[in-house]
N, C-alpha and C positions, 0 to 999 in steps of 0.2 A: 784490555790494553796491558801490556807488560813493558815496564821500563827496566832496561838492563844497564847496569853500571859495572865498572871493572871488578868489584868485589861482591856484588849482590844484585838481585833483581827484585822488583816490586810488581806483584800482580795486583791490579787495581780495577775498580769499577767506575765507569763513566756515569755521570748523572745525565739528566735530560736537557741540560743547558745548551744554548747556541755555541758557547765556547767549546764544550765537549764535542759537539757535532763537527765543528770546524777542525779541531785538533785530530779527531778520529779519521779525517780525510788523508792525513799524512801517513804514508806507508812506513816511513822510518824517520827518525830524527837522529842525526849524528852531530854531536856538539861537545865542546869542551865544558867540563864540569867545574863550577866554582862553588866556594862555600863562604858563608858569613856566620861564624859561630856554628850553631847546629842546624843552619838552613843550607840546603843544597839547591843550586839553581843552574839553569843552562838555557841557551838561546834556541829558539824555534824559528821556523820560516814566518815571514809576515803573511798573515791570513786575514787582515782587516778586522780582527776581534776588538770589539769595543767594551769599555768598562760597564759592567752590569750594575743596575740600581742596587742590587744586594751585595755588591763587592765589599770586601772587608780586609782589614789589616791584621786582625786577631783571628788566628785559626787554631784548630785542634790537631793533636797528633793524629796522623792518618789522612789528613786532607791534602790534596794536591791542587795547586793554584796556577793561574796564568796571569802574569803581570803584563798588562796591555802596553804600557808605556815603553817597555823594553823588549817586547816579544820574548819573554822568558817564562819557563816553567819553574815554579818554586815549590819546594817541599820542606816543611819545617819538622825537624825531628826533635827539637827542643828549643830552649831559650835563644834569643838573639840579643845583640847589644841594646835593643830598644825594649826588651821585655822588662816588665816591672817586678817580676818575681821568677823563681825557678820553675814554676809550673805553667808559665805563659809563653806562647809562641806568637810574637808580634813582628810582622813583616814591615819593611820600610815604608810601604804605602798600600793602598787598597788593591786587592787582586780578585779575580774571579775564581771561585772554587768550582772545579769541574770534575773532580774525581776523588776517590778515597781508597785506602787499603785498610783492611780490618784486622790486622794482626800486628803484634809487636815483633814477630819473628820475621827476619829477613832471610831469604833463601837465595 
């Protein structure tokens, strides 16, 4: 899966979760991008994705998540206002991690 933004693209790898399988059904997502500190997020279509038992609000750089409550994809590039230190990426609530990218280089 490739996520294209106005100034960069992220080539990422889907995991084997139900969230990834459902999001992979979408041919394209066109949405307005929003930010919250170093988090980028945008709306997706409603696909009936449920919060997974392993959902979490603390993620690592390179993880891409789906926030079920708002049908949003969230990508943490760095700290948010809820982060407890400069190395932590803490989202506003628990999300399903469905994908990751393995480089700090954005192309």
